[in-house]
C-alpha positions as CSV (number, residue, x, y, z in Angstrom):
1,M,-77.8,-94.8,34.4
2,T,-75.5,-92.5,36.4
3,A,-76.6,-89.2,37.8
4,L,-74.1,-87.4,35.6
5,R,-75.5,-89.0,32.5
6,I,-79.1,-88.1,33.4
7,A,-78.0,-84.5,34.2
8,L,-76.3,-84.2,30.8
9,D,-79.4,-85.6,29.0
10,Y,-81.6,-83.0,30.7
11,L,-79.1,-80.2,29.8
12,R,-79.2,-81.3,26.2
13,F,-83.0,-81.6,26.1
14,H,-83.4,-78.0,27.4
15,R,-80.6,-76.7,25.1
16,L,-81.7,-73.1,24.9
17,R,-81.9,-72.7,28.7
18,S,-78.6,-74.5,29.2
19,L,-76.8,-72.4,26.6
20,T,-78.2,-69.2,28.2
21,L,-77.1,-70.2,31.6
22,L,-73.7,-71.3,30.3
23,A,-73.3,-67.8,28.7
24,C,-74.2,-66.1,32.0
25,V,-71.6,-68.2,33.9
26,S,-69.0,-67.6,31.2
27,V,-69.5,-63.8,31.3
28,A,-69.1,-63.8,35.1
29,F,-65.9,-65.8,35.0
30,L,-64.6,-63.7,32.0
31,A,-64.8,-60.7,34.3
32,Y,-63.2,-62.7,37.1
33,G,-60.4,-63.8,34.8
34,V,-59.6,-60.2,33.6
35,L,-60.0,-58.5,37.0
36,G,-58.6,-61.4,38.9
37,A,-55.4,-61.3,36.8
38,F,-55.0,-57.6,37.5
39,R,-55.7,-58.1,41.2
40,Y,-53.1,-60.9,41.3
41,S,-50.6,-58.7,39.5
42,L,-51.0,-56.0,42.1
43,Q,-50.8,-58.5,45.0
44,S,-48.0,-60.7,43.7
45,G,-44.4,-60.6,44.8
46,E,-44.6,-61.0,48.6
47,E,-42.4,-64.1,48.4
48,S,-40.4,-63.1,45.4
49,V,-37.6,-60.6,44.7
50,T,-40.1,-57.7,44.7
51,G,-41.1,-58.6,48.2
52,Q,-37.5,-58.2,49.4
53,R,-36.2,-55.4,47.4
54,L,-36.7,-51.9,48.9
55,I,-37.8,-48.7,47.2
56,V,-36.5,-45.5,48.8
57,T,-38.2,-42.3,47.9
58,H,-38.3,-38.8,49.3
59,R,-40.6,-38.6,52.4
60,D,-42.7,-35.9,50.8
61,G,-43.5,-38.0,47.7
62,L,-42.3,-38.9,44.3
63,M,-42.3,-35.4,43.0
64,Q,-39.3,-34.6,45.3
65,T,-35.9,-35.8,44.3
66,L,-33.1,-37.3,46.4
67,P,-29.4,-36.3,46.2
68,L,-27.1,-38.7,44.3
69,A,-24.8,-38.7,47.3
70,H,-27.4,-40.6,49.3
71,G,-26.4,-43.7,47.4
72,E,-23.0,-44.1,48.9
73,R,-24.3,-43.5,52.4
74,I,-27.0,-46.2,51.9
75,A,-24.3,-48.6,50.5
76,A,-22.3,-48.1,53.7
77,L,-25.1,-49.4,55.9
78,P,-24.7,-53.0,57.3
79,G,-27.1,-55.4,55.6
80,V,-27.0,-53.8,52.1
81,A,-26.1,-56.3,49.4
82,H,-26.8,-54.2,46.3
83,W,-28.2,-50.7,45.5
84,A,-29.2,-48.8,42.4
85,H,-31.1,-45.7,41.6
86,A,-33.7,-44.7,39.0
87,T,-35.1,-41.4,37.7
88,W,-38.4,-41.2,35.9
89,Q,-38.0,-39.3,32.7
90,G,-41.6,-38.4,31.9
91,A,-40.9,-39.7,28.4
92,Y,-43.3,-40.4,25.6
93,F,-43.1,-41.6,22.0
94,R,-45.2,-39.5,19.5
95,D,-48.2,-39.0,21.8
96,A,-47.8,-37.1,25.1
97,R,-51.0,-38.8,26.4
98,E,-49.2,-42.1,26.4
99,L,-46.4,-41.6,28.9
100,L,-43.9,-44.5,29.1
101,M,-42.3,-45.9,32.3
102,A,-38.9,-44.7,31.1
103,L,-36.2,-44.8,33.9
104,A,-32.7,-43.4,33.7
105,V,-30.4,-45.7,35.7
106,A,-26.8,-46.6,36.4
107,P,-26.7,-49.6,33.9
108,E,-24.4,-52.1,35.7
109,S,-25.9,-51.7,39.2
110,W,-29.4,-51.9,37.8
111,L,-28.8,-55.1,35.9
112,Q,-27.0,-56.6,38.8
113,Q,-29.9,-55.8,41.1
114,H,-32.6,-57.0,38.8
115,P,-32.0,-60.7,38.1
116,D,-35.7,-60.9,37.1
117,M,-34.7,-59.1,33.8
118,R,-33.9,-61.5,31.1
119,V,-31.6,-59.8,28.6
120,D,-29.4,-61.6,26.0
121,A,-25.7,-61.1,26.2
122,A,-25.3,-59.1,23.0
123,A,-28.0,-56.6,24.0
124,R,-26.6,-56.3,27.5
125,A,-23.1,-55.6,26.2
126,D,-24.3,-53.0,23.7
127,F,-26.4,-51.3,26.4
128,L,-23.5,-51.1,28.9
129,Q,-21.1,-49.5,26.4
130,R,-23.5,-47.2,24.5
131,R,-24.1,-43.9,26.2
132,N,-27.5,-43.3,24.6
133,G,-28.4,-47.0,24.6
134,M,-31.8,-48.1,25.7
135,L,-33.4,-51.4,26.8
136,A,-37.2,-51.9,26.4
137,S,-39.5,-54.6,27.4
138,V,-40.6,-56.9,24.6
139,A,-44.2,-55.8,24.7
140,L,-43.3,-52.1,24.4
141,A,-40.9,-52.8,21.5
142,E,-43.6,-54.8,19.7
143,R,-46.2,-52.2,20.3
144,F,-44.2,-49.4,18.8
145,G,-42.4,-51.5,16.1
146,W,-38.9,-50.9,17.6
147,K,-36.1,-53.2,16.5
148,P,-32.5,-53.5,18.0
149,G,-30.3,-50.8,16.4
150,D,-33.2,-48.4,15.7
151,S,-32.7,-44.7,16.6
152,I,-35.7,-43.8,18.8
153,P,-36.7,-40.2,19.5
154,L,-38.3,-39.7,22.9
155,K,-39.7,-36.4,24.2
156,S,-40.3,-35.6,27.8
157,I,-42.8,-33.6,29.8
158,L,-40.1,-32.8,32.3
159,Y,-36.8,-32.3,30.5
160,P,-36.3,-30.4,27.3
161,P,-34.0,-32.2,24.8
162,P,-30.3,-31.3,24.5
163,A,-29.6,-28.0,22.9
164,G,-30.4,-28.0,19.2
165,E,-32.1,-31.5,19.3
166,P,-35.8,-32.0,18.6
167,A,-35.9,-34.9,21.1
168,W,-33.8,-37.2,23.3
169,T,-32.4,-39.7,20.8
170,Y,-31.8,-43.3,22.0
171,V,-30.6,-46.4,20.2
172,L,-32.4,-49.6,21.1
173,S,-29.7,-52.0,22.3
174,G,-32.2,-54.8,22.8
175,T,-35.3,-56.0,24.6
176,F,-35.9,-57.8,27.9
177,V,-38.6,-59.7,29.7
178,A,-39.1,-59.0,33.4
179,E,-40.1,-62.3,34.9
180,S,-42.9,-62.1,37.4
181,S,-45.6,-64.6,38.4
182,G,-48.1,-61.7,38.5
183,G,-47.2,-60.3,35.0
184,A,-44.1,-58.8,33.6
185,R,-43.8,-55.0,34.0
186,N,-43.3,-53.1,30.8
187,Y,-40.8,-50.3,31.0
188,I,-37.6,-48.8,29.5
189,I,-34.2,-48.1,31.0
190,T,-31.6,-45.6,29.7
191,H,-28.3,-44.2,31.0
192,Y,-28.6,-41.8,33.9
193,D,-25.4,-40.0,33.0
194,Y,-26.8,-39.2,29.5
195,L,-29.8,-37.6,31.1
196,N,-28.0,-35.9,34.0
197,E,-25.4,-34.2,31.8
198,A,-27.9,-32.7,29.4
199,R,-30.9,-31.8,31.6
200,P,-31.1,-28.2,32.8
201,M,-32.4,-28.8,36.3
202,W,-32.3,-31.3,39.2
203,K,-28.7,-32.3,38.3
204,D,-27.1,-34.9,40.5
205,T,-30.4,-36.0,41.9
206,V,-32.4,-39.2,41.5
207,G,-36.0,-40.2,41.9
208,T,-35.7,-43.4,43.8
209,Y,-33.2,-45.8,45.2
210,M,-33.6,-49.6,45.0
211,V,-31.9,-51.5,47.8
212,T,-31.4,-55.3,48.1
213,P,-30.9,-56.6,51.6
214,A,-28.1,-59.1,52.2
215,P,-29.2,-62.6,53.0
216,G,-30.5,-62.8,56.6
217,T,-31.3,-59.1,56.8
218,S,-34.8,-58.1,57.5
219,P,-36.2,-55.7,54.8
220,A,-38.3,-54.0,57.4
221,A,-35.3,-53.4,59.7
222,L,-33.1,-52.2,56.8
223,A,-35.9,-49.8,55.7
224,Q,-36.0,-48.3,59.2
225,A,-32.2,-47.9,59.3
226,I,-32.2,-46.1,55.9
227,D,-35.0,-43.7,57.0
228,A,-33.3,-43.0,60.3
229,L,-30.0,-42.2,58.5
230,F,-31.6,-39.3,56.6
231,A,-34.4,-38.3,59.1
232,D,-32.7,-35.1,60.2
233,G,-31.3,-34.1,56.8
234,D,-32.6,-31.9,54.0
235,A,-33.9,-34.9,52.0
236,P,-35.6,-37.4,54.4
237,T,-36.6,-40.7,53.0
238,S,-39.5,-43.2,53.0
239,S,-38.5,-46.8,52.4
240,T,-40.8,-49.8,51.7
241,T,-40.7,-53.0,49.6
242,D,-41.0,-52.9,45.9
243,H,-44.3,-54.8,46.2
244,A,-45.8,-52.4,48.8
245,F,-44.6,-49.4,46.9
246,H,-46.6,-50.4,43.7
247,L,-49.7,-51.2,45.7
248,E,-49.5,-47.8,47.4
249,F,-48.9,-46.1,44.0
250,F,-52.0,-47.6,42.5
251,S,-54.1,-46.8,45.6
252,Q,-53.4,-43.1,45.1
253,S,-56.0,-43.2,42.3
254,G,-58.5,-45.2,44.3
255,D,-58.9,-48.5,46.1
256,F,-58.4,-50.7,43.0
257,L,-58.5,-53.9,44.9
258,G,-61.7,-52.9,46.7
259,M,-63.3,-51.9,43.4
260,I,-62.3,-55.2,41.8
261,R,-63.8,-57.1,44.8
262,A,-67.0,-55.1,44.6
263,V,-67.4,-55.6,40.9
264,L,-66.8,-59.4,41.2
265,A,-69.2,-59.6,44.2
266,V,-72.0,-58.0,42.2
267,A,-71.3,-60.2,39.2
268,F,-71.4,-63.4,41.2
269,V,-74.4,-62.5,43.4
270,S,-76.4,-61.7,40.2
271,L,-75.2,-65.0,38.7
272,M,-76.3,-66.9,41.8
273,L,-79.8,-65.3,41.6
274,V,-80.2,-66.3,38.0
275,L,-78.8,-69.8,38.4
276,V,-80.8,-70.6,41.6
277,S,-84.1,-69.3,40.2
278,S,-83.7,-71.0,36.8
279,Q,-82.8,-74.4,38.4
280,A,-85.6,-74.1,40.9
281,L,-88.0,-73.6,38.0
282,A,-86.4,-76.5,36.2
283,M,-87.2,-78.8,39.1
284,R,-90.8,-77.9,38.9
285,Q,-90.9,-78.4,35.2
286,I,-89.4,-81.9,35.5
287,A,-91.4,-82.9,38.6
288,R,-93.1,-85.8,36.7
289,D,-89.7,-87.1,35.6
290,L,-88.4,-86.9,39.1
291,G,-91.5,-88.9,40.2
292,V,-90.8,-91.5,37.5
293,L,-87.2,-91.9,38.7
294,K,-88.4,-92.4,42.3
295,V,-90.9,-95.0,41.2
296,L,-88.1,-96.8,39.4
297,G,-86.1,-97.0,42.6
298,Y,-83.9,-93.9,42.5
299,S,-83.0,-93.0,46.0
300,D,-83.1,-89.4,47.4
301,R,-79.3,-89.5,47.3
302,R,-79.2,-90.2,43.6
303,V,-81.8,-87.5,42.9
304,V,-79.8,-85.0,44.8
305,A,-76.6,-86.1,43.0
306,M,-78.4,-85.5,39.7
307,V,-79.3,-82.0,40.7
308,F,-75.8,-81.2,41.9
309,A,-74.4,-82.6,38.7
310,Q,-76.6,-80.4,36.5
311,V,-75.6,-77.2,38.3
312,G,-72.0,-78.4,38.6
313,V,-71.6,-79.1,34.9
314,L,-73.0,-75.7,34.0
315,M,-70.8,-73.9,36.5
316,V,-67.5,-75.7,35.8
317,A,-68.0,-75.6,32.0
318,G,-68.9,-71.9,32.1
319,A,-66.0,-71.1,34.4
320,A,-63.5,-72.9,32.1
321,L,-64.9,-71.1,29.1
322,G,-64.9,-67.8,30.8
323,L,-61.3,-68.1,32.1
324,A,-60.1,-69.2,28.7
325,L,-61.8,-66.1,27.1
326,G,-60.3,-64.0,29.9
327,A,-56.8,-65.2,29.0
328,V,-57.4,-64.2,25.4
329,V,-58.8,-60.7,26.4
330,N,-55.8,-60.2,28.7
331,R,-53.4,-61.1,26.0
332,V,-55.0,-58.7,23.5
333,V,-55.5,-55.8,25.8
334,T,-52.0,-55.9,27.3
335,R,-50.4,-56.2,23.9
336,Q,-52.3,-53.1,22.8
337,L,-51.6,-51.1,25.9
338,P,-48.2,-52.2,27.3
339,Q,-47.4,-48.6,28.3
340,F,-50.1,-48.8,30.9
341,L,-50.4,-52.4,31.9
342,P,-48.1,-55.3,32.8
343,D,-48.2,-58.5,30.8
344,L,-51.4,-60.0,32.2
345,L,-52.2,-63.5,30.9
346,M,-53.9,-65.9,33.2
347,P,-51.8,-66.9,36.2
348,L,-52.4,-70.5,37.4
349,P,-53.4,-69.3,40.9
350,V,-56.2,-67.3,39.3
351,V,-57.3,-70.3,37.3
352,A,-57.3,-72.5,40.4
353,E,-59.2,-69.9,42.5
354,G,-61.7,-69.6,39.7
355,L,-62.4,-73.3,39.4
356,A,-62.6,-73.7,43.2
357,L,-65.0,-70.8,43.3
358,A,-67.1,-72.4,40.5
359,L,-67.4,-75.6,42.6
360,A,-68.3,-73.7,45.7
361,L,-71.0,-71.6,43.9
362,A,-72.3,-74.8,42.2
363,A,-72.8,-76.4,45.6
364,A,-74.5,-73.3,47.0
365,A,-76.7,-72.9,43.9
366,A,-77.8,-76.5,44.0
367,L,-79.1,-76.5,47.6
368,L,-82.6,-75.0,46.9
369,P,-83.2,-77.0,43.7
370,A,-82.1,-80.2,45.5
371,W,-84.5,-79.5,48.4
372,L,-87.3,-79.0,45.9
373,A,-86.5,-82.2,44.1
374,L,-86.5,-84.1,47.5
375,R,-90.0,-82.8,48.2
376,V,-91.4,-84.3,45.0
377,R,-93.7,-87.3,45.7
378,P,-94.5,-89.6,42.8
379,V,-98.3,-89.4,43.2
380,E,-98.3,-85.6,43.5
381,A,-95.9,-85.4,40.5
382,F,-98.3,-87.4,38.3
383,A,-101.2,-85.4,39.5
384,M,-99.5,-82.1,38.7
385,E,-98.7,-83.3,35.2
386,Q,-102.2,-84.5,34.6
387,G,-103.7,-81.3,36.0
């Protein structure tokens, strides 16, 4: 009889304890799946387009605007392949507490610079020619029930609507999916000219510039060149990669990555304490059985393999169940709150990390129970049972 078979028999015999431990492991890895996916979303992009594309903002922060004329000067720099600009509109749909990431952009340059946006040809053509056209991520459109061709009123906490209008009225040209290994970002794009002509203040200014370096151009070197170009002007800039910009943006509200690591560390330390203590107790409870196995000729190596198999089965099965539940939770939560979160599912790197972590924890948790099992001597085991 193999060590795995014996381990499975013991787990089935002590069904209540096994199910309780399985639930504990699953809850820990559920938390890992949810928080790990969010962590991965924040950290992803170093090797993708977001790790190369630059975000240029005012040196004093996002609340300060940049002149529209900066764009042509940036474009004239050597090493610039494409550039675009975006202006946050402070828009919301119905509820001002649910602000949308609505960006007013120059349509052609934005779409050219964002190959990660998948837009069908009809929606793209309609958006380019319609002055009040709008493209929304699929998740946002589904959340609010928007369909292509719908007239959508958006209000703004920054800009009053055009004279005589109750809101900024847009027509949904279509939807898009922003491809990203770390989760697609959910946002809206509209025409900059439509906003700029009707808003009463900050005309001919933008919030940020996006700059794509030419092949062979270092993003860091280009960022330094851009900042040096405007260093002595009235609107100095601060340039960084798209990826680093979003990390810094989230860190303004606290060290999200640090908090995620702390929560997961507490969860797994607690799990280890529960698992080690329960398995150590189990070794004492089955001391007579271990003695019988040794009398029958089971070597110490096979006994240790049985202990590791018990812990490994619990940990790997619980991890798989927890990660599967995490994918479901991520799907439900992000579909309900796309205005706040990217599309978080369960990235394969997070799954791989989770399963590797499960194996490592299983090995660590099995050390003490295995040592206790090795110390059992058949004569002493029978005496303990009889006494």
